[in-house]
N, C-alpha and C positions, 0 to 999 in steps of 0.2 A: 757564903756568896753564891748560893745556888738561884737566887732569884734573878730572872732576865729582866733589866729595865726596858720598858717600853719607851721609845724615841719619837717625837714628832719634829718634823723639819718645817720650819716656817720661812720660806724663801729658797727656791731650787735654781740659783743661778751659779755664776762663776764660783764663788767662794764655798757654796755647798758642794759642787761637783769636783773642784779642785782640792778641797780640804776636810771638810767635815764628813761626808759621806764615805770617801775611801779609809779614812781613819776609823769611823764607826762600824764599818763592815769587817773590819779586822779584830773589833773586840768581841770576845767569846760571851760578854756579860750582859749584852744588849740585843734589842732587835728593834729595826727601824719599822714602824708599823703606821705612819702617817706622813703625807707628803702636801704642803700647802704652797700655792704662787699665785699670784694675781692673774698669770699667764698658764691657764691650767694644763696647757700641753707639755710645759716644762714639768710640773708636778708629776704629770704621768710618765714622762720620760725617765725621772729620778726613780719613780717607785718601779718601772719594770726593770732598771738595774740594780736598785739596791733595796727594793722592800720585801719583806717577809710575806708568806702566803697569807692571803687576807687583808694586806695593808690597804689604807684607803686614799683617796685623792681629794684635795680640797682647793677652793679657790677664796675661801673666807677663813682667816685663821681663827675667828671665833668659833667656828664650828669645830675645829681640830681640838682647840683648849677645852671644849665642852666635853669630850671624852674621858670619862673618869679613870679609864684604863691606863692613860698615857701618864708616865711619871715625869718625863724629861722633855723640855722643848728647847731647839736650838735656833735662836733667832738669827737670821742671815739675810736680812733685807738692807735697803738702804737706810743711811744714818738718821733721817727724820723720822722713822717709825721705829727706831730701837727701844725709844722710851715706853711709848704706850703698849706696844705689843708684850714687851717683857713685863710690865707691870700687870696687864691683864693676865698673863699667863702664871705670874706668881700667885695672883689672886684666885686663879682657877686650881691652885695646888700643884702645881709644876715647877720643879727645878729648872734653872734656866741658864744655858749657854749663849751669852750673846756675844755676836763678833764685835770687834774693834772698830773705831772708837766706841766707849761706853754709850755715848749719846751724842746728838748733834750740839746740845748745850749743857752747860754745867747744871741749870735748873732742872733739866730733864733727867741727867743723871743722879742728881740728889733725890729725886721723885723714886727712881728705880731702888736706889739703896733703902729709903725708907719703905718701900714695899717690901723688900726681902727680909727686913727686920720684923715689919709687922706681921709677915706671914709664917716666918720662921723657915721659908725655904732658901736654898742655897742658889746663889747668883754668881757667877764667874764671867770674866770678859776673855775673848779670844787673842790674848797675848802669847802666841805660840813660840815667840823667839826666845823666851826665858827657858825653853826647853831644848834648845840645842846644846850638843857638848861642850862647845866653848862656855856658853853662857853658864852652864851648870858648874863647870870647873872654876870659871872666875867668881861665881856667888860664894863658893867654898872658901876661895882665897881670902874674898872680903870678910866673911863670917868668922875666918880664923884669925883675923886682924893683920894679916900680913902687909896690907897697904897701910896700917894705921888710920887716922883719920882722914877721909877723902873730903877734901876741901875745895878741890875743881875738878870738872868734869866735861866732857864734850859728847853730846849726843849726835850721831851721825845719821842722816838719812838723804843722801844725795845721788841723784841720777843725773847722768849728761844728758842724754834724750831718751826716755822711756815714760811718754805720756799715755796713761790707759784711754784708749779712744772708743771703747765700748761701754754700754751700760749707762749709768748717771754719774760717772766720775767727775766730769766736767760741769756738772749741773750744782752750783752753790746752793740753791734752795732744797736740793734733796740731801746734799752731802754736807754742807756746812763749810766747806772749803775745799782746797785741793790737796797737794803733797804734805801740807802740815798736818792735816787732820787724817791723812790717810797712811802715810808711812812714817811722818815725823812722831806720830802717836806711838809706834813701835820703838823707835829709839829713844823717845823719852822714858817710856816705861820700862825699859831695860836699864836705864842709867839710875834712875829712882830707886829701883829695885836693888841694885848693886850697892848703892850708897845707903840703903835702908833710910831714907830720908824724905818723909812726905809733908813736910812744913815750909812750903814757899812763902814768902813775905812779900816780894815785888817781881813784875814781870815788864820787859821792855821788848817790844818787838817790831819787825818790820817785814810786809810781804810785798812780793814785786808781781807785776802784771806786764812783763817786758817782752816775751817771746811768745806768748800764747796767741797774739795777733798775727803772726807769721803764716803766710799762703805756703803751701807745698813744703812744709818744713820737714826736714830730716828726723825721723823718730823710729824706734825699735818696732813700734807696731802700724806703722804708716802714718801719712800726715793727718793731723787733726783739722777739724772745722773751725776756724777762727771765732765764727758766728756763735759758737756752742761753747767755747772755752771760757766760762763765766768765773772761773776760780782762779786763784793765783798760781804761776808757775813755779815759784820759789819764796821761801820766807825763812827768818832766823829770829832767834830769840834769847834772851838774857835774862837769867832767872836767878834771883837771889833767895837763899834760904834762911830759915829763923836762926840758925847757928852761924851764919856766915859765908857758908859754902855756896859756891857759885857753879852755874850750868849755861853752857851755850848749847843751843839748839839749832841744826841747820837742816832744812829740808828742801828737796827739789827734784822736780818731775823732769825739768828742762833747764839747765844751765850751761853755760860754756866754761865748762871745767872738765880737767882730767882726774881730779881728786875725788873719785866716786867712791861711795861705801854706802851701805844700806842695813839698817837696824844693827848697828855697832856703836860701842862707845868707847871713849877714852877716859880713864881715871887716874886722878894724881892725888897722893896720900902724903902723910909726913912720913911714913915708912917705906914706901915704894909706889910704883904706878904699874898700870896695865893698859894695854889697848888692843883692838881686835881689828886692825886695819889691815894687817897681811900676817893672817892667822892670829893666834893668841900669844902675846907678849907679855911678860912680867919683867919689870926692871926695877933695880935697887941697888943698894950699897951694902958690901960686905967685906969685912978686914980691910978697910980703907980703901976699896975698891969699887968702882961701878960695875954692874953687871946686867946682862939682859939674857932672859931665859925664854926661848922659844918652847910652847909646849906641844908635845906630839900628841894629838887625839886620835891617832888611828889605832892605838891599842887600849883597851878596855872601852868601857861604855857606860851609858847614862840609863840602863834599864832598871829603875827604881821597882817597877812592878811587873810580876810574872808575865812574861809574853809580850811585853813591850819591845819594840823595835828602836833602833837608834834614830829614825826620822822625828823631827820635833814635833810635827802634827800627831803622832801616833803616840809619844810618849804624852803630850798634853791630854789628848783623849782618853788615855788609861789613867792619868792621874785625875781628872775629872769623873770618870765613873768610878774609881775607887773611893773618892771623898764621899760621894752619895751612898754607896752601898755600906761603906764602914763608918759613915758619919763623922769623917776626920776633917781638919782645916783644909781650906782650899789653898793651892799655891798661888792663884792670882785673885785676890780678894777685891770685892766691889769698891771698898773703901780706897784701895790705892788706886784703882782705875779711875775713880771720882776726881782725884788730885790731877792725874794726867788731864783729864778733860778741862778741869779749872784753869790749868795753866795754858793749854791750848787757846781756849776761851780768851784768855787774858792777852795772849800775843795778838790774836786778831783785833782785840780792842784797843791795845796799844798802838797798834800800826793804824787805824781808824782815827784816832784822836790825837796821835803824836804825843802821848802821854805816858807816863809809867803807871801800870796799874798795880795798886796795892791790896794784896789778900790779907786776911787776917789782921785789919789794921790795929788793934788792940795789942797784939804782939809786937809790931813796928814800936809802938810808943814806948814799950818797956825797953 
């Protein structure tokens, strides 16, 4: 593992500076050599803080990916540009880490997956919540069969009042939606991964535009501008899988509730259950008695790769770089992320039409 991977960053906004750049800067197997943003000053600021000597600044991503020395690109732009930037980067010979969600639409996500298969380059999506200590522990519990067949689950992404008021979060055209596609995507990814079930057959959903029109609303990041709030403020989905398992997904940025949780799931199986709502709890039956086990995650760790810290974003980064350097399987596969996007799109479609959306109709007929 002597080769240093050369990394290019496309999109130098909040997610780059809050997640990817700090994590990459800790990894001894990479050097960040290129920074691109449509606002060139942002790219220059990121370069000053995180760039290696001789690193370059661009305002056009096509110039960045034209550099043959760059091995890996991180696509950290608004959702509507994930697909074409990722595809162009893959076809330019780069491995790609694209932030969640995979794309604004399912057709765009499928095109990304096709490009990865066609080029033979690695493509992963930024579902960092899989790398939390509680997530890793629960995944092992599921893999060991401790819960049995997981036939009902709830995916939680509920904020009481935490609407992001910066950037393009409230712009439906740029993002494709609000809390459902922004934080609901994390909860759904986590739930599907725990169940190891990626075969949805029907989706029914509702989205709500109830609180976004309020003036001077109480909010964690200050009041939003109702004129710019073009996305939903909350959404729910009911998902049925091919094997009969059912998932409910709930997502909100603004909802009058005290039952708040984000990027969490509840699992119900034939042999036991688990939830992440108040720490990680496993429940079941033993010796004709019910039990609840609260898992202490303060001891031990999830540092699967030498030098990885406990922070999910650092472990995610280490796993991604390790997969490239050693040509191993990805933890977050593009095929899995595509299913998440298909379900999210189906929830929006169901809410718009008032009808259940059927996926894989030939399987439903069976």
